[in-house]
C-alpha atoms as an extended CHARMM CRD file, in Angstrom:
* protein
*
       261  EXT
         1         1  UNK       CA            -13.0350000000       76.9090000000       21.4020000000  PROA      1               0.0000000000
         2         2  UNK       CA            -11.5160000000       75.8340000000       18.1950000000  PROA      2               0.0000000000
         3         3  UNK       CA            -10.5000000000       72.5210000000       19.7960000000  PROA      3               0.0000000000
         4         4  UNK       CA            -14.1000000000       71.8480000000       20.9890000000  PROA      4               0.0000000000
         5         5  UNK       CA            -15.4770000000       72.5210000000       17.5460000000  PROA      5               0.0000000000
         6         6  UNK       CA            -12.8490000000       70.1010000000       16.0480000000  PROA      6               0.0000000000
         7         7  UNK       CA            -13.6630000000       67.3610000000       18.5300000000  PROA      7               0.0000000000
         8         8  UNK       CA            -17.3070000000       67.8220000000       17.8510000000  PROA      8               0.0000000000
         9         9  UNK       CA            -16.7090000000       67.4380000000       14.0660000000  PROA      9               0.0000000000
        10        10  UNK       CA            -14.6160000000       64.2290000000       14.6630000000  PROA      10              0.0000000000
        11        11  UNK       CA            -17.3150000000       62.7890000000       16.7680000000  PROA      11              0.0000000000
        12        12  UNK       CA            -19.9030000000       63.5030000000       14.2680000000  PROA      12              0.0000000000
        13        13  UNK       CA            -17.6700000000       62.0020000000       11.4690000000  PROA      13              0.0000000000
        14        14  UNK       CA            -16.9770000000       58.9270000000       13.5350000000  PROA      14              0.0000000000
        15        15  UNK       CA            -20.5720000000       58.3360000000       14.4930000000  PROA      15              0.0000000000
        16        16  UNK       CA            -21.5000000000       58.6380000000       10.7520000000  PROA      16              0.0000000000
        17        17  UNK       CA            -18.7640000000       56.1500000000        9.7700000000  PROA      17              0.0000000000
        18        18  UNK       CA            -20.0820000000       53.6570000000       12.4910000000  PROA      18              0.0000000000
        19        19  UNK       CA            -23.6940000000       54.1300000000       11.1250000000  PROA      19              0.0000000000
        20        20  UNK       CA            -22.6120000000       53.5910000000        7.5510000000  PROA      20              0.0000000000
        21        21  UNK       CA            -20.6630000000       50.4970000000        8.5320000000  PROA      21              0.0000000000
        22        22  UNK       CA            -23.7500000000       49.0160000000       10.1670000000  PROA      22              0.0000000000
        23        23  UNK       CA            -26.0090000000       49.8220000000        7.2290000000  PROA      23              0.0000000000
        24        24  UNK       CA            -23.6600000000       47.8440000000        4.9120000000  PROA      24              0.0000000000
        25        25  UNK       CA            -25.5620000000       44.7690000000        3.5580000000  PROA      25              0.0000000000
        26        26  UNK       CA            -24.3760000000       41.3240000000        4.5000000000  PROA      26              0.0000000000
        27        27  UNK       CA            -23.0530000000       39.8040000000        1.3220000000  PROA      27              0.0000000000
        28        28  UNK       CA            -24.3360000000       36.2880000000        2.5660000000  PROA      28              0.0000000000
        29        29  UNK       CA            -27.7320000000       37.5690000000        3.4290000000  PROA      29              0.0000000000
        30        30  UNK       CA            -29.5210000000       36.5890000000        0.1280000000  PROA      30              0.0000000000
        31        31  UNK       CA            -27.3340000000       33.7000000000       -0.8800000000  PROA      31              0.0000000000
        32        32  UNK       CA            -28.5600000000       30.1600000000       -0.0780000000  PROA      32              0.0000000000
        33        33  UNK       CA            -25.7730000000       27.4400000000       -0.2810000000  PROA      33              0.0000000000
        34        34  UNK       CA            -27.1900000000       24.0770000000       -0.8570000000  PROA      34              0.0000000000
        35        35  UNK       CA            -26.2080000000       20.4710000000        0.2470000000  PROA      35              0.0000000000
        36        36  UNK       CA            -24.5380000000       21.9630000000        3.5550000000  PROA      36              0.0000000000
        37        37  UNK       CA            -22.3910000000       24.5770000000        1.7560000000  PROA      37              0.0000000000
        38        38  UNK       CA            -21.4210000000       27.6490000000        3.7370000000  PROA      38              0.0000000000
        39        39  UNK       CA            -21.3970000000       31.2280000000        2.5020000000  PROA      39              0.0000000000
        40        40  UNK       CA            -18.0830000000       33.0380000000        3.0830000000  PROA      40              0.0000000000
        41        41  UNK       CA            -17.7140000000       36.6750000000        1.8940000000  PROA      41              0.0000000000
        42        42  UNK       CA            -20.6060000000       36.3690000000       -0.5990000000  PROA      42              0.0000000000
        43        43  UNK       CA            -19.5710000000       33.0950000000       -2.2120000000  PROA      43              0.0000000000
        44        44  UNK       CA            -20.5580000000       29.3880000000       -1.4610000000  PROA      44              0.0000000000
        45        45  UNK       CA            -17.9540000000       27.2410000000       -0.0050000000  PROA      45              0.0000000000
        46        46  UNK       CA            -19.2430000000       23.7180000000       -0.8950000000  PROA      46              0.0000000000
        47        47  UNK       CA            -18.9560000000       20.5700000000        1.2460000000  PROA      47              0.0000000000
        48        48  UNK       CA            -17.1550000000       17.5700000000       -0.0610000000  PROA      48              0.0000000000
        49        49  UNK       CA            -18.6980000000       15.9580000000       -3.0270000000  PROA      49              0.0000000000
        50        50  UNK       CA            -20.4850000000       19.1080000000       -4.3630000000  PROA      50              0.0000000000
        51        51  UNK       CA            -19.7490000000       21.9120000000       -6.7010000000  PROA      51              0.0000000000
        52        52  UNK       CA            -21.4340000000       24.7160000000       -8.4940000000  PROA      52              0.0000000000
        53        53  UNK       CA            -22.1150000000       28.4420000000       -7.5880000000  PROA      53              0.0000000000
        54        54  UNK       CA            -24.8140000000       27.3650000000       -5.0840000000  PROA      54              0.0000000000
        55        55  UNK       CA            -23.2800000000       23.8730000000       -4.4560000000  PROA      55              0.0000000000
        56        56  UNK       CA            -26.2220000000       22.6210000000       -6.4990000000  PROA      56              0.0000000000
        57        57  UNK       CA            -24.1810000000       19.9060000000       -8.4580000000  PROA      57              0.0000000000
        58        58  UNK       CA            -22.3500000000       16.7490000000       -7.4920000000  PROA      58              0.0000000000
        59        59  UNK       CA            -18.6380000000       16.7210000000       -8.0670000000  PROA      59              0.0000000000
        60        60  UNK       CA            -17.9070000000       14.2350000000      -10.6700000000  PROA      60              0.0000000000
        61        61  UNK       CA            -14.4860000000       13.7110000000       -9.1800000000  PROA      61              0.0000000000
        62        62  UNK       CA            -16.0390000000       12.4000000000       -6.0300000000  PROA      62              0.0000000000
        63        63  UNK       CA            -18.3610000000        9.6380000000       -7.3390000000  PROA      63              0.0000000000
        64        64  UNK       CA            -17.1790000000        7.0320000000       -5.0140000000  PROA      64              0.0000000000
        65        65  UNK       CA            -17.4630000000        9.3280000000       -1.9370000000  PROA      65              0.0000000000
        66        66  UNK       CA            -21.0620000000       10.1920000000       -2.9540000000  PROA      66              0.0000000000
        67        67  UNK       CA            -21.9080000000        6.4690000000       -3.5050000000  PROA      67              0.0000000000
        68        68  UNK       CA            -20.4490000000        5.7900000000       -0.1230000000  PROA      68              0.0000000000
        69        69  UNK       CA            -22.6510000000        8.4400000000        1.4510000000  PROA      69              0.0000000000
        70        70  UNK       CA            -25.6890000000        6.7790000000        0.1420000000  PROA      70              0.0000000000
        71        71  UNK       CA            -26.5320000000        8.7080000000       -3.0970000000  PROA      71              0.0000000000
        72        72  UNK       CA            -27.7180000000        6.4140000000       -5.8650000000  PROA      72              0.0000000000
        73        73  UNK       CA            -26.4240000000        6.4030000000       -9.3760000000  PROA      73              0.0000000000
        74        74  UNK       CA            -29.7710000000        8.0120000000      -10.5550000000  PROA      74              0.0000000000
        75        75  UNK       CA            -29.2980000000       10.8800000000       -8.0800000000  PROA      75              0.0000000000
        76        76  UNK       CA            -25.8640000000       11.5160000000       -9.4890000000  PROA      76              0.0000000000
        77        77  UNK       CA            -26.9660000000       11.5440000000      -12.9790000000  PROA      77              0.0000000000
        78        78  UNK       CA            -29.6570000000       14.0430000000      -12.0690000000  PROA      78              0.0000000000
        79        79  UNK       CA            -27.0450000000       16.1280000000      -10.4970000000  PROA      79              0.0000000000
        80        80  UNK       CA            -25.0720000000       16.4810000000      -13.6870000000  PROA      80              0.0000000000
        81        81  UNK       CA            -22.5530000000       13.7130000000      -13.1270000000  PROA      81              0.0000000000
        82        82  UNK       CA            -21.3760000000       12.2860000000      -16.6060000000  PROA      82              0.0000000000
        83        83  UNK       CA            -22.6330000000        8.7230000000      -17.1130000000  PROA      83              0.0000000000
        84        84  UNK       CA            -19.0890000000        7.4710000000      -17.6680000000  PROA      84              0.0000000000
        85        85  UNK       CA            -17.9970000000        8.8250000000      -14.2420000000  PROA      85              0.0000000000
        86        86  UNK       CA            -19.9070000000        6.0600000000      -12.6370000000  PROA      86              0.0000000000
        87        87  UNK       CA            -17.9160000000        3.2310000000      -14.2410000000  PROA      87              0.0000000000
        88        88  UNK       CA            -15.4200000000        1.5610000000      -12.1680000000  PROA      88              0.0000000000
        89        89  UNK       CA            -16.6800000000        2.7990000000       -8.8470000000  PROA      89              0.0000000000
        90        90  UNK       CA            -17.8650000000        0.4500000000       -6.1820000000  PROA      90              0.0000000000
        91        91  UNK       CA            -21.6310000000       -0.0730000000       -5.7660000000  PROA      91              0.0000000000
        92        92  UNK       CA            -23.7990000000       -2.7840000000       -4.2130000000  PROA      92              0.0000000000
        93        93  UNK       CA            -21.0540000000       -5.5360000000       -4.1890000000  PROA      93              0.0000000000
        94        94  UNK       CA            -19.0210000000       -4.7380000000       -7.3790000000  PROA      94              0.0000000000
        95        95  UNK       CA            -17.6790000000       -2.3570000000       -9.9200000000  PROA      95              0.0000000000
        96        96  UNK       CA            -20.3380000000       -0.4150000000      -11.9420000000  PROA      96              0.0000000000
        97        97  UNK       CA            -19.8430000000       -1.2460000000      -15.7260000000  PROA      97              0.0000000000
        98        98  UNK       CA            -23.2760000000       -0.4930000000      -16.9900000000  PROA      98              0.0000000000
        99        99  UNK       CA            -26.0510000000        1.9710000000      -16.2250000000  PROA      99              0.0000000000
       100       100  UNK       CA            -29.0940000000        2.8700000000      -18.0380000000  PROA      100             0.0000000000
       101       101  UNK       CA            -30.4350000000        6.2470000000      -16.6660000000  PROA      101             0.0000000000
       102       102  UNK       CA            -33.8080000000        5.9970000000      -18.6990000000  PROA      102             0.0000000000
       103       103  UNK       CA            -34.8280000000        2.7220000000      -16.8690000000  PROA      103             0.0000000000
       104       104  UNK       CA            -32.5990000000        3.1670000000      -13.8810000000  PROA      104             0.0000000000
       105       105  UNK       CA            -31.0760000000       -0.1930000000      -14.0430000000  PROA      105             0.0000000000
       106       106  UNK       CA            -27.3460000000       -0.9570000000      -13.8140000000  PROA      106             0.0000000000
       107       107  UNK       CA            -24.8990000000       -3.7570000000      -13.4750000000  PROA      107             0.0000000000
       108       108  UNK       CA            -21.7060000000       -4.5290000000      -11.4570000000  PROA      108             0.0000000000
       109       109  UNK       CA            -19.1050000000       -6.8640000000      -11.9330000000  PROA      109             0.0000000000
       110       110  UNK       CA            -17.3600000000       -9.0420000000       -9.0100000000  PROA      110             0.0000000000
       111       111  UNK       CA            -14.1100000000       -7.5200000000       -7.8930000000  PROA      111             0.0000000000
       112       112  UNK       CA            -12.1870000000      -10.6890000000       -8.8370000000  PROA      112             0.0000000000
       113       113  UNK       CA            -12.3860000000      -13.6620000000      -11.1040000000  PROA      113             0.0000000000
       114       114  UNK       CA            -13.5880000000      -16.8520000000       -9.7880000000  PROA      114             0.0000000000
       115       115  UNK       CA            -10.7120000000      -18.9980000000       -9.1110000000  PROA      115             0.0000000000
       116       116  UNK       CA             -9.1720000000      -21.5880000000      -11.5660000000  PROA      116             0.0000000000
       117       117  UNK       CA            -11.4470000000      -21.0670000000      -14.5060000000  PROA      117             0.0000000000
       118       118  UNK       CA            -14.3010000000      -23.2780000000      -15.6790000000  PROA      118             0.0000000000
       119       119  UNK       CA            -15.5540000000      -25.1270000000      -18.6160000000  PROA      119             0.0000000000
       120       120  UNK       CA            -18.7450000000      -23.5670000000      -20.2970000000  PROA      120             0.0000000000
       121       121  UNK       CA            -20.5340000000      -26.8830000000      -19.7210000000  PROA      121             0.0000000000
       122       122  UNK       CA            -23.4310000000      -28.6290000000      -21.3420000000  PROA      122             0.0000000000
       123       123  UNK       CA            -21.0040000000      -30.6960000000      -23.5060000000  PROA      123             0.0000000000
       124       124  UNK       CA            -22.7080000000      -32.2220000000      -26.6080000000  PROA      124             0.0000000000
       125       125  UNK       CA            -25.9160000000      -30.8270000000      -25.3560000000  PROA      125             0.0000000000
       126       126  UNK       CA            -27.9890000000      -27.9090000000      -26.6870000000  PROA      126             0.0000000000
       127       127  UNK       CA            -28.5650000000      -25.6450000000      -23.6170000000  PROA      127             0.0000000000
       128       128  UNK       CA            -32.0430000000      -23.9340000000      -23.2040000000  PROA      128             0.0000000000
       129       129  UNK       CA            -30.6790000000      -20.6520000000      -24.4700000000  PROA      129             0.0000000000
       130       130  UNK       CA            -30.7680000000      -19.2210000000      -27.8520000000  PROA      130             0.0000000000
       131       131  UNK       CA            -28.0120000000      -20.1810000000      -30.3760000000  PROA      131             0.0000000000
       132       132  UNK       CA            -26.0090000000      -17.2060000000      -31.5600000000  PROA      132             0.0000000000
       133       133  UNK       CA            -23.7820000000      -17.9320000000      -34.4750000000  PROA      133             0.0000000000
       134       134  UNK       CA            -22.9700000000      -14.5380000000      -35.7090000000  PROA      134             0.0000000000
       135       135  UNK       CA            -21.4540000000      -11.2920000000      -34.3850000000  PROA      135             0.0000000000
       136       136  UNK       CA            -23.1000000000       -7.9430000000      -34.5340000000  PROA      136             0.0000000000
       137       137  UNK       CA            -21.8190000000       -6.6210000000      -37.8380000000  PROA      137             0.0000000000
       138       138  UNK       CA            -18.1090000000       -7.0020000000      -36.9470000000  PROA      138             0.0000000000
       139       139  UNK       CA            -16.6570000000       -8.8750000000      -34.1520000000  PROA      139             0.0000000000
       140       140  UNK       CA            -13.9370000000       -6.1800000000      -33.9380000000  PROA      140             0.0000000000
       141       141  UNK       CA            -16.0880000000       -3.0520000000      -33.7640000000  PROA      141             0.0000000000
       142       142  UNK       CA            -14.8450000000       -0.6950000000      -30.9510000000  PROA      142             0.0000000000
       143       143  UNK       CA            -18.1550000000       -1.0340000000      -29.2200000000  PROA      143             0.0000000000
       144       144  UNK       CA            -20.7260000000       -3.0570000000      -31.1350000000  PROA      144             0.0000000000
       145       145  UNK       CA            -24.2480000000       -3.0740000000      -30.2070000000  PROA      145             0.0000000000
       146       146  UNK       CA            -25.4010000000       -6.5880000000      -29.5110000000  PROA      146             0.0000000000
       147       147  UNK       CA            -29.1300000000       -6.9090000000      -30.3260000000  PROA      147             0.0000000000
       148       148  UNK       CA            -29.1940000000      -10.6240000000      -30.9880000000  PROA      148             0.0000000000
       149       149  UNK       CA            -31.4200000000      -12.6770000000      -28.6090000000  PROA      149             0.0000000000
       150       150  UNK       CA            -29.3380000000      -14.4630000000      -26.0410000000  PROA      150             0.0000000000
       151       151  UNK       CA            -26.4570000000      -11.9430000000      -26.4660000000  PROA      151             0.0000000000
       152       152  UNK       CA            -28.1090000000       -8.7250000000      -25.5270000000  PROA      152             0.0000000000
       153       153  UNK       CA            -27.6350000000       -6.7210000000      -22.3690000000  PROA      153             0.0000000000
       154       154  UNK       CA            -30.2430000000       -8.0700000000      -19.9480000000  PROA      154             0.0000000000
       155       155  UNK       CA            -29.9350000000      -11.7790000000      -21.3920000000  PROA      155             0.0000000000
       156       156  UNK       CA            -27.0420000000      -12.8900000000      -18.8700000000  PROA      156             0.0000000000
       157       157  UNK       CA            -29.3530000000      -13.8500000000      -16.0190000000  PROA      157             0.0000000000
       158       158  UNK       CA            -31.9250000000      -15.6680000000      -18.0060000000  PROA      158             0.0000000000
       159       159  UNK       CA            -29.2170000000      -17.4820000000      -19.8500000000  PROA      159             0.0000000000
       160       160  UNK       CA            -27.5520000000      -18.2980000000      -16.5310000000  PROA      160             0.0000000000
       161       161  UNK       CA            -30.9410000000      -19.6720000000      -14.9180000000  PROA      161             0.0000000000
       162       162  UNK       CA            -31.7190000000      -21.6850000000      -17.9790000000  PROA      162             0.0000000000
       163       163  UNK       CA            -28.1590000000      -23.4540000000      -18.1150000000  PROA      163             0.0000000000
       164       164  UNK       CA            -28.3500000000      -24.1580000000      -14.2820000000  PROA      164             0.0000000000
       165       165  UNK       CA            -31.8820000000      -25.5640000000      -14.8260000000  PROA      165             0.0000000000
       166       166  UNK       CA            -30.5950000000      -27.7620000000      -17.7070000000  PROA      166             0.0000000000
       167       167  UNK       CA            -28.4620000000      -29.6340000000      -15.2190000000  PROA      167             0.0000000000
       168       168  UNK       CA            -26.4390000000      -30.9110000000      -18.0920000000  PROA      168             0.0000000000
       169       169  UNK       CA            -22.9030000000      -30.9400000000      -16.8440000000  PROA      169             0.0000000000
       170       170  UNK       CA            -22.7040000000      -34.4040000000      -15.2710000000  PROA      170             0.0000000000
       171       171  UNK       CA            -21.8450000000      -33.4250000000      -11.6160000000  PROA      171             0.0000000000
       172       172  UNK       CA            -19.1320000000      -30.8040000000      -12.7410000000  PROA      172             0.0000000000
       173       173  UNK       CA            -19.7530000000      -27.1080000000      -11.9080000000  PROA      173             0.0000000000
       174       174  UNK       CA            -20.1270000000      -25.1640000000      -15.0660000000  PROA      174             0.0000000000
       175       175  UNK       CA            -19.2270000000      -21.5370000000      -15.5910000000  PROA      175             0.0000000000
       176       176  UNK       CA            -22.8670000000      -20.4260000000      -15.3210000000  PROA      176             0.0000000000
       177       177  UNK       CA            -23.4050000000      -22.6080000000      -12.2250000000  PROA      177             0.0000000000
       178       178  UNK       CA            -20.3050000000      -21.1440000000      -10.6000000000  PROA      178             0.0000000000
       179       179  UNK       CA            -21.5990000000      -17.6530000000      -11.0790000000  PROA      179             0.0000000000
       180       180  UNK       CA            -25.0700000000      -18.5270000000       -9.9310000000  PROA      180             0.0000000000
       181       181  UNK       CA            -23.7330000000      -20.0460000000       -6.6510000000  PROA      181             0.0000000000
       182       182  UNK       CA            -21.4670000000      -17.2530000000       -5.9640000000  PROA      182             0.0000000000
       183       183  UNK       CA            -21.8190000000      -14.8210000000       -3.0540000000  PROA      183             0.0000000000
       184       184  UNK       CA            -20.0750000000      -11.6840000000       -2.5090000000  PROA      184             0.0000000000
       185       185  UNK       CA            -20.8300000000       -8.5480000000       -0.4070000000  PROA      185             0.0000000000
       186       186  UNK       CA            -23.8870000000      -10.0490000000        1.0390000000  PROA      186             0.0000000000
       187       187  UNK       CA            -25.5650000000      -10.6540000000       -2.4790000000  PROA      187             0.0000000000
       188       188  UNK       CA            -26.5330000000      -13.9060000000       -3.9210000000  PROA      188             0.0000000000
       189       189  UNK       CA            -27.9870000000      -13.0900000000       -7.2760000000  PROA      189             0.0000000000
       190       190  UNK       CA            -24.7950000000      -13.1510000000       -9.3900000000  PROA      190             0.0000000000
       191       191  UNK       CA            -24.7340000000      -14.6960000000      -12.8910000000  PROA      191             0.0000000000
       192       192  UNK       CA            -22.6180000000      -15.2450000000      -15.9630000000  PROA      192             0.0000000000
       193       193  UNK       CA            -22.8210000000      -12.0450000000      -18.2730000000  PROA      193             0.0000000000
       194       194  UNK       CA            -24.1900000000      -12.4370000000      -21.7280000000  PROA      194             0.0000000000
       195       195  UNK       CA            -21.9430000000      -11.5270000000      -24.6330000000  PROA      195             0.0000000000
       196       196  UNK       CA            -23.2640000000       -8.1200000000      -24.7560000000  PROA      196             0.0000000000
       197       197  UNK       CA            -22.8450000000       -7.4900000000      -21.1530000000  PROA      197             0.0000000000
       198       198  UNK       CA            -19.2600000000       -8.9730000000      -21.1510000000  PROA      198             0.0000000000
       199       199  UNK       CA            -18.5000000000       -6.5010000000      -23.9320000000  PROA      199             0.0000000000
       200       200  UNK       CA            -19.6400000000       -3.5380000000      -21.5250000000  PROA      200             0.0000000000
       201       201  UNK       CA            -17.1480000000       -4.9170000000      -18.9860000000  PROA      201             0.0000000000
       202       202  UNK       CA            -14.4350000000       -4.7370000000      -21.5240000000  PROA      202             0.0000000000
       203       203  UNK       CA            -15.1120000000       -1.2370000000      -22.6590000000  PROA      203             0.0000000000
       204       204  UNK       CA            -16.0520000000        0.4760000000      -19.3850000000  PROA      204             0.0000000000
       205       205  UNK       CA            -13.7710000000       -1.2960000000      -17.1040000000  PROA      205             0.0000000000
       206       206  UNK       CA            -10.8060000000       -3.0080000000      -18.8300000000  PROA      206             0.0000000000
       207       207  UNK       CA            -10.1810000000       -0.0640000000      -21.2360000000  PROA      207             0.0000000000
       208       208  UNK       CA            -10.4610000000        2.4590000000      -18.6430000000  PROA      208             0.0000000000
       209       209  UNK       CA             -7.7030000000        1.2940000000      -16.5220000000  PROA      209             0.0000000000
       210       210  UNK       CA             -8.8920000000       -1.6060000000      -14.3750000000  PROA      210             0.0000000000
       211       211  UNK       CA             -6.0340000000       -3.8990000000      -15.2160000000  PROA      211             0.0000000000
       212       212  UNK       CA             -7.0000000000       -6.6360000000      -12.8960000000  PROA      212             0.0000000000
       213       213  UNK       CA             -8.6420000000       -8.4370000000      -15.7480000000  PROA      213             0.0000000000
       214       214  UNK       CA             -6.8780000000      -11.2520000000      -17.5350000000  PROA      214             0.0000000000
       215       215  UNK       CA             -5.9480000000      -10.4090000000      -21.0680000000  PROA      215             0.0000000000
       216       216  UNK       CA             -6.8410000000      -13.7190000000      -22.6130000000  PROA      216             0.0000000000
       217       217  UNK       CA            -10.7180000000      -13.8000000000      -22.2210000000  PROA      217             0.0000000000
       218       218  UNK       CA            -13.7800000000      -14.5010000000      -20.2850000000  PROA      218             0.0000000000
       219       219  UNK       CA            -16.7230000000      -16.8550000000      -20.8340000000  PROA      219             0.0000000000
       220       220  UNK       CA            -20.0820000000      -15.3250000000      -21.6070000000  PROA      220             0.0000000000
       221       221  UNK       CA            -23.3900000000      -17.1040000000      -21.0490000000  PROA      221             0.0000000000
       222       222  UNK       CA            -24.0910000000      -16.9200000000      -24.7360000000  PROA      222             0.0000000000
       223       223  UNK       CA            -24.1040000000      -20.3140000000      -26.6700000000  PROA      223             0.0000000000
       224       224  UNK       CA            -22.7070000000      -20.5260000000      -30.0590000000  PROA      224             0.0000000000
       225       225  UNK       CA            -23.8070000000      -23.8210000000      -31.2670000000  PROA      225             0.0000000000
       226       226  UNK       CA            -23.8120000000      -27.5480000000      -30.6480000000  PROA      226             0.0000000000
       227       227  UNK       CA            -22.2720000000      -28.7250000000      -33.9770000000  PROA      227             0.0000000000
       228       228  UNK       CA            -19.5600000000      -31.0580000000      -32.7290000000  PROA      228             0.0000000000
       229       229  UNK       CA            -18.9060000000      -33.2740000000      -29.7610000000  PROA      229             0.0000000000
       230       230  UNK       CA            -18.5830000000      -30.5970000000      -27.3280000000  PROA      230             0.0000000000
       231       231  UNK       CA            -20.3600000000      -27.6770000000      -28.8840000000  PROA      231             0.0000000000
       232       232  UNK       CA            -19.3110000000      -23.9890000000      -28.8480000000  PROA      232             0.0000000000
       233       233  UNK       CA            -19.8970000000      -20.9080000000      -26.7840000000  PROA      233             0.0000000000
       234       234  UNK       CA            -18.8350000000      -17.1750000000      -26.8680000000  PROA      234             0.0000000000
       235       235  UNK       CA            -16.1020000000      -15.6470000000      -25.0770000000  PROA      235             0.0000000000
       236       236  UNK       CA            -14.3980000000      -12.2060000000      -25.3520000000  PROA      236             0.0000000000
       237       237  UNK       CA            -10.6710000000      -11.6000000000      -25.6890000000  PROA      237             0.0000000000
       238       238  UNK       CA             -9.7520000000       -8.8920000000      -23.2750000000  PROA      238             0.0000000000
       239       239  UNK       CA             -6.5000000000       -8.1500000000      -25.0230000000  PROA      239             0.0000000000
       240       240  UNK       CA             -7.9970000000       -6.8350000000      -28.2280000000  PROA      240             0.0000000000
       241       241  UNK       CA            -11.7050000000       -6.9140000000      -27.3050000000  PROA      241             0.0000000000
       242       242  UNK       CA            -12.6200000000       -9.4930000000      -29.9940000000  PROA      242             0.0000000000
       243       243  UNK       CA            -15.6920000000      -11.6540000000      -29.7330000000  PROA      243             0.0000000000
       244       244  UNK       CA            -14.9980000000      -15.2910000000      -30.3330000000  PROA      244             0.0000000000
       245       245  UNK       CA            -17.4010000000      -18.0930000000      -30.7380000000  PROA      245             0.0000000000
       246       246  UNK       CA            -15.0940000000      -20.8810000000      -31.7230000000  PROA      246             0.0000000000
       247       247  UNK       CA            -14.2260000000      -22.1020000000      -28.4520000000  PROA      247             0.0000000000
       248       248  UNK       CA            -15.2560000000      -25.5880000000      -27.3370000000  PROA      248             0.0000000000
       249       249  UNK       CA            -17.4210000000      -25.6470000000      -24.1960000000  PROA      249             0.0000000000
       250       250  UNK       CA            -14.9930000000      -27.9590000000      -22.6480000000  PROA      250             0.0000000000
       251       251  UNK       CA            -12.1950000000      -25.1870000000      -22.6480000000  PROA      251             0.0000000000
       252       252  UNK       CA            -11.2030000000      -23.9720000000      -19.2580000000  PROA      252             0.0000000000
       253       253  UNK       CA            -11.6930000000      -20.2280000000      -19.3460000000  PROA      253             0.0000000000
       254       254  UNK       CA            -11.6930000000      -17.3150000000      -16.8030000000  PROA      254             0.0000000000
       255       255  UNK       CA            -15.1290000000      -16.3680000000      -15.3180000000  PROA      255             0.0000000000
       256       256  UNK       CA            -16.2360000000      -13.0200000000      -13.7810000000  PROA      256             0.0000000000
       257       257  UNK       CA            -19.5870000000      -12.9490000000      -12.0300000000  PROA      257             0.0000000000
       258       258  UNK       CA            -22.0960000000       -9.9390000000      -12.4820000000  PROA      258             0.0000000000
       259       259  UNK       CA            -25.2600000000       -8.7450000000      -10.8520000000  PROA      259             0.0000000000
       260       260  UNK       CA            -27.7610000000       -6.1090000000      -11.5230000000  PROA      260             0.0000000000
       261       261  UNK       CA            -29.0440000000       -3.2130000000       -9.3800000000  PROA      261             0.0000000000
């Protein structure tokens, strides 16, 4: 009789344990994991490229992967990716070196220099671009803001088109024309960067570990003046970042095309 009672008690206890176990709340029941994340034991396990408690943020260490997946720079910025995490990543034919999240505009530099170097062109000819004879405060500032017309970020394309339309180089391809004729990655809208744009390349690519750049310098599309037989144009030294406007337009200097997106 005692054995039967003990068995009955054990059955009741076992039944209650099963009932209590079945009543336990699923820890993932109320958790929503975003961007294809999966809940495991009450915590989100994020898919590649995402991070955060609910996988709500982009992973700043996976910017190239996210760009390759089709996400735009604006989407990444809105997903809390720091602006400087964009720089040096491949996008629309080149390496991102500038992005303005307010206006959703950016720029990329071609992966390689154009071969052999080029003259600036328009010797003894005042090109149809503004003459820029001074630096912004100090030609050796760590990151000078170039607000002079013809040297600003955004002036490179108009400078290039003006130089090309001048047709002033006597059958020899100029630095601006070489960039204008460049085609890479299926894009045909490359141009010679302005002084301010070239400076962004120096700071956001060269100084962040992209050592494929030459240390001597690169032509900008910013003209200095036409005060002697050849005239002068601006280049930037990529060894120390200095801006130099004393070089003759006939000098053979490296060229790196850029484009906007």
